[in-house]
C-alpha positions as semicolon CSV with decimal commas, in nm:
position;residue;x (nm);y (nm);z (nm)
1;X;14,843;27,007;-4,769
2;X;14,766;27,359;-4,886
3;X;14,764;27,509;-5,231
4;X;14,811;27,841;-5,410
5;X;14,513;28,013;-5,566
6;X;14,516;28,199;-5,899
7;X;14,634;28,520;-5,732
8;X;14,944;28,345;-5,598
9;X;14,823;28,345;-5,239
10;X;14,763;28,044;-5,022
11;X;14,404;27,928;-5,061
12;X;14,162;27,812;-4,792
13;X;14,298;28,036;-4,516
14;X;14,089;28,208;-4,253
15;X;14,050;28,581;-4,323
16;X;14,277;28,672;-4,028
17;X;14,573;28,488;-4,187
18;X;14,728;28,665;-4,485
19;X;15,100;28,598;-4,508
20;X;15,326;28,880;-4,628
21;X;15,566;28,659;-4,826
22;X;15,808;28,942;-4,900
23;X;15,813;29,054;-4,536
24;X;15,864;28,699;-4,411
25;X;16,153;28,643;-4,655
26;X;16,312;28,969;-4,539
27;X;16,278;28,867;-4,174
28;X;16,439;28,528;-4,239
29;X;16,731;28,681;-4,430
30;X;16,786;28,943;-4,160
31;X;16,810;28,670;-3,894
32;X;17,050;28,408;-4,033
33;X;17,159;28,304;-3,683
34;X;16,809;28,168;-3,626
35;X;16,444;28,259;-3,634
36;X;16,107;28,127;-3,522
37;X;15,804;28,305;-3,666
38;X;15,441;28,238;-3,747
39;X;15,285;28,301;-4,086
40;X;15,145;28,636;-3,968
41;X;15,502;28,758;-3,907
42;X;15,496;28,730;-3,528
43;X;15,813;28,583;-3,371
44;X;15,792;28,329;-3,088
45;X;15,864;28,508;-2,760
46;X;15,859;28,230;-2,501
47;X;15,889;27,858;-2,455
48;X;16,097;27,597;-2,629
49;X;16,074;27,541;-3,002
50;X;16,102;27,191;-3,144
51;X;15,945;27,026;-3,444
52;X;15,757;26,699;-3,419
53;X;15,727;26,713;-3,801
54;X;16,074;26,605;-3,917
55;X;15,930;26,495;-4,252
56;X;15,844;26,858;-4,326
57;X;16,199;26,990;-4,292
58;X;16,315;27,177;-4,601
59;X;16,662;27,299;-4,699
60;X;16,665;27,614;-4,909
61;X;16,946;27,756;-5,121
62;X;16,772;28,094;-5,141
63;X;16,506;28,244;-4,919
64;X;16,287;28,482;-5,118
65;X;15,918;28,557;-5,164
66;X;15,870;28,253;-5,389
67;X;16,043;28,000;-5,162
68;X;15,849;28,128;-4,858
69;X;15,520;28,111;-5,053
70;X;15,600;27,756;-5,165
71;X;15,698;27,641;-4,815
72;X;15,385;27,790;-4,657
73;X;15,164;27,646;-4,929
74;X;15,305;27,296;-4,875
75;X;15,273;27,324;-4,496
76;X;14,962;27,537;-4,450
77;X;14,773;27,254;-4,280
78;X;15,016;27,283;-3,987
79;X;15,112;27,651;-4,005
80;X;14,755;27,778;-3,979
81;X;14,710;27,600;-3,646
82;X;14,723;27,816;-3,334
83;X;15,065;27,808;-3,169
84;X;15,253;27,667;-3,469
85;X;15,558;27,845;-3,609
86;X;15,829;27,784;-3,866
87;X;16,194;27,845;-3,809
88;X;16,546;27,782;-3,917
89;X;16,898;27,917;-3,945
90;X;17,168;27,958;-4,204
91;X;17,417;27,673;-4,188
92;X;17,792;27,682;-4,261
93;X;17,724;27,598;-4,628
94;X;17,507;27,908;-4,666
95;X;17,177;27,721;-4,681
96;X;16,870;27,766;-4,465
């Protein structure tokens, strides 16, 4: 699992991966019908998206910079891998 460093960023990431937590939160909130995006802010454009990591599913009441930072920090071991994305949708109860 990952961790946050003193600056509030995710530690131990390659230099080419620097998540924009605010931008990611904005993207998620602007796409409540569904989204699939990597931690660099690039949406999936082809293929089928499924998760083999059901134990990593997270339900969020609010999607903001802090909740995105926390989710990425807890899942950085998977999200930094080439070809991995995170995604979701807003359900009928208003939760992601």
